[in-house]
Structure formats: C-alpha cells, structure tokens
MARBA-3410 file (N, C-alpha, C, O; in Angstrom, 1 decimal):
65
-1.3,-71.5,17.2,-1.1,-73.0,18.6,-2.3,-74.0,17.4,-3.5,-73.9,17.1 ~ -1.1,-75.2,17.1,-1.5,-75.9,16.7,-1.4,-76.7,17.7,-0.8,-76.5,18.8 ~ -2.5,-78.6,17.1,-3.0,-79.5,17.6,-2.5,-80.4,16.3,-3.1,-80.5,15.2 ~ -0.9,-81.3,16.8,-1.0,-82.1,15.5,-1.3,-83.4,15.4,-0.5,-84.2,15.9 ~ -2.7,-84.0,14.7,-3.0,-84.8,14.9,-4.3,-85.0,16.1,-4.3,-85.9,17.0
-5.7,-83.7,15.6,-6.2,-83.6,16.6,-7.7,-83.6,15.9,-8.7,-83.6,16.7 ~ -7.7,-83.5,14.6,-9.3,-83.3,13.8,-10.0,-84.1,14.2,-9.8,-85.2,13.6 ~ -11.4,-84.2,15.6,-12.7,-84.9,15.2,-12.7,-85.5,14.2,-12.0,-86.5,14.0 ~ -13.2,-85.0,13.5,-14.1,-85.2,12.2,-12.2,-86.2,11.2,-12.1,-87.4,11.0 ~ -11.8,-85.8,11.1,-10.9,-86.5,9.8,-9.2,-87.5,11.2,-8.6,-88.5,11.0
-9.1,-86.9,11.9,-8.8,-88.0,12.9,-7.4,-87.8,12.9,-6.5,-88.4,13.5 ~ -7.2,-86.8,12.1,-5.4,-87.7,11.0,-5.0,-85.5,11.2,-4.1,-84.7,11.1 ~ -6.1,-85.4,11.3,-6.0,-83.6,10.5,-5.4,-83.0,11.4,-5.8,-83.3,12.5 ~ -4.0,-81.8,11.6,-4.2,-81.4,12.1,-4.5,-79.4,12.3,-4.3,-78.5,11.5 ~ -5.2,-79.5,13.8,-5.6,-78.7,13.8,-5.1,-76.9,14.1,-4.2,-77.1,14.9
-5.1,-76.2,14.0,-4.7,-74.0,13.3,-5.6,-73.6,14.4,-6.5,-74.4,14.5 ~ -5.6,-72.3,15.4,-6.5,-71.8,16.1,-6.1,-70.5,15.3,-5.1,-70.2,14.6 ~ -7.4,-69.7,15.5,-7.1,-67.9,14.8,-8.4,-67.2,15.3,-9.4,-67.4,16.1 ~ -7.7,-66.0,14.2,-9.1,-65.1,14.7,-9.4,-63.9,13.7,-8.6,-62.9,13.5 ~ -10.8,-64.1,13.0,-10.5,-62.5,12.5,-11.9,-61.6,12.5,-12.0,-60.9,13.5
-13.0,-61.4,11.5,-13.5,-60.0,12.0,-14.5,-60.8,12.2,-15.3,-60.0,12.7 ~ -14.9,-61.5,12.2,-15.9,-62.0,13.3,-15.6,-62.8,15.0,-16.5,-62.7,15.9 ~ -14.3,-63.5,15.0,-13.8,-64.0,16.7,-13.3,-65.5,16.5,-13.9,-66.4,15.8 ~ -12.4,-65.7,17.1,-12.0,-66.5,17.7,-12.4,-68.1,16.3,-13.4,-68.3,15.6 ~ -11.4,-68.8,16.3,-12.4,-69.8,15.4,-10.7,-71.4,15.9,-9.8,-71.4,16.7
-11.2,-72.2,15.0,-9.7,-73.7,14.6,-10.5,-74.6,13.2,-11.7,-74.9,12.9 ~ -9.3,-74.7,12.6,-9.7,-75.1,11.6,-8.5,-76.1,11.2,-7.3,-76.0,11.5 ~ -9.2,-77.0,10.6,-8.1,-78.3,10.0,-7.3,-78.3,8.9,-7.7,-78.8,7.8 ~ -6.3,-77.9,9.1,-5.6,-78.3,7.0,-5.5,-78.8,6.7,-4.8,-78.6,5.7 ~ -6.0,-80.5,7.2,-6.2,-81.2,5.7,-7.5,-81.5,5.7,-7.6,-82.4,4.9
-8.9,-81.1,6.3,-10.2,-81.6,5.7,-11.0,-79.5,5.5,-11.7,-79.0,4.6 ~ -10.5,-79.0,6.8,-11.3,-77.7,6.6,-11.9,-77.8,7.2,-12.7,-76.8,7.2 ~ -12.2,-79.3,8.9,-13.6,-78.6,9.6,-12.8,-77.2,10.6,-11.5,-77.1,10.6 ~ -13.6,-76.6,11.2,-13.9,-75.3,11.3,-14.7,-75.8,13.4,-15.0,-76.9,13.9 ~ -14.6,-74.7,13.9,-14.9,-74.8,15.2,-14.3,-73.0,15.7,-13.2,-72.4,15.6
-15.7,-72.8,16.1,-16.0,-72.2,16.6,-16.4,-71.8,17.5,-17.6,-71.5,17.4 ~ -15.5,-71.3,19.7,-15.4,-72.2,20.5,-16.3,-71.1,21.4,-16.7,-71.3,22.6 ~ -16.3,-70.2,20.9,-16.5,-69.7,21.9,-18.6,-69.6,21.0,-19.3,-68.7,21.5 ~ -18.8,-70.0,20.5,-20.5,-69.7,19.8,-21.1,-71.4,20.5,-20.5,-72.5,20.4 ~ -22.3,-71.0,21.3,-23.1,-72.6,21.4,-23.8,-73.1,20.9,-24.8,-72.4,20.8
-24.0,-74.4,20.1,-25.1,-74.7,20.0,-26.1,-75.3,20.2,-25.6,-76.4,19.9 ~ -27.5,-75.6,20.7,-28.4,-76.4,20.5,-28.1,-77.8,20.9,-27.0,-78.1,21.4 ~ -29.0,-78.6,20.7,-28.7,-80.3,20.3,-29.1,-79.9,18.5,-28.5,-80.1,17.4 ~ -30.4,-79.1,18.8,-31.6,-79.5,17.0,-30.8,-78.0,16.2,-31.4,-77.5,15.2 ~ -29.5,-77.2,16.7,-29.2,-76.6,16.2,-28.1,-77.0,15.0,-27.9,-76.7,13.8
-27.3,-78.1,16.2,-26.3,-78.8,15.4,-26.7,-80.2,14.4,-26.0,-81.1,13.9 ~ -28.2,-79.8,14.6,-29.0,-81.6,14.4,-29.8,-80.7,12.5,-30.4,-81.0,11.5 ~ -29.2,-79.7,13.1,-29.8,-78.9,11.6,-28.8,-78.3,10.8,-28.9,-78.5,9.6 ~ -27.7,-77.7,11.2,-26.4,-77.3,10.9,-26.1,-78.4,9.6,-25.8,-78.0,8.5 ~ -26.3,-80.2,10.4,-26.1,-81.2,9.9,-26.7,-81.9,8.9,-26.4,-83.0,8.5
-28.0,-81.1,8.5,-29.0,-81.7,8.5,-29.7,-83.3,8.0,-30.0,-83.9,6.9 ~ -29.7,-83.5,9.4,-30.5,-84.2,10.1,-31.5,-83.9,11.3,-31.5,-83.1,12.3 ~ -32.8,-85.2,10.5,-34.3,-84.3,11.3,-33.9,-84.5,12.6,-33.3,-85.6,13.0 ~ -34.3,-83.1,13.5,-33.9,-83.5,14.7,-35.1,-85.2,15.6,-36.1,-86.0,15.4 ~ -34.3,-85.1,16.5,-34.9,-86.4,17.4,-34.2,-88.4,16.3,-34.1,-89.6,16.8
-33.9,-87.8,14.9,-32.4,-88.4,14.5,-31.8,-89.5,15.1,-31.3,-89.0,16.0 ~ -31.6,-90.4,15.1,-30.3,-91.3,16.5,-29.7,-91.0,15.3,-30.2,-90.9,14.2 ~ -27.9,-91.0,15.8,-26.9,-90.9,14.7,-26.2,-91.5,13.3,-25.6,-91.1,12.4 ~ -26.7,-92.8,13.9,-26.0,-94.6,13.1,-27.5,-95.3,13.7,-28.0,-95.3,14.8 ~ -27.9,-95.9,12.2,-28.4,-96.9,11.6,-27.9,-98.0,11.3,-27.1,-98.2,10.4
-28.4,-98.8,12.3,-28.2,-101.2,11.8,-29.2,-100.7,10.7,-30.2,-100.0,10.9 ~ -28.5,-101.5,8.9,-28.8,-101.5,8.4,-29.3,-102.5,8.1,-30.4,-102.6,7.5 ~ -28.3,-103.6,8.5,-28.2,-105.2,8.8,-30.0,-105.1,9.5,-31.0,-104.5,9.1 ~ -30.0,-105.5,10.0,-31.7,-105.6,10.4,-33.1,-104.3,9.6,-33.0,-103.0,9.7 ~ -34.6,-105.4,8.7,-35.1,-104.7,8.2,-36.3,-104.9,8.7,-37.3,-104.2,8.3
END
C-alpha cells in the first residue's frame, strides 16, 4: 500500500508498507524514514534512539540566554 505525501519526517515523501523476515514496516521512498507499527517504544527508548538525553525538551528557544 502506498500513502502519497504522508511521511512524518520530510512531509512530502511517499510511504509504502512492506514486510520482511523481521516483520511489517513502513518506509519513505524519498528520505528513508522507517516505522515498525508492531513495535511499541517507551518515551525513554525513543529519546535514546534519537540521541537526546532523557528529560530534554524537544525544542529550545535560542533567542533567550
């Protein structure tokens, strides 16, 4: 199945669903974003994969020091 312009990372990429020996996944043709719908992550695990320290906010305002 194809989802046109539905990539959550690049916002213009086309996402397709497929499966392999490890299970089902979705992937963007343009940027390579990959999602495993059957895989459930905690917030700590997701932040660890992104390389952010646990407890760090997503966006920082650099205008105020």
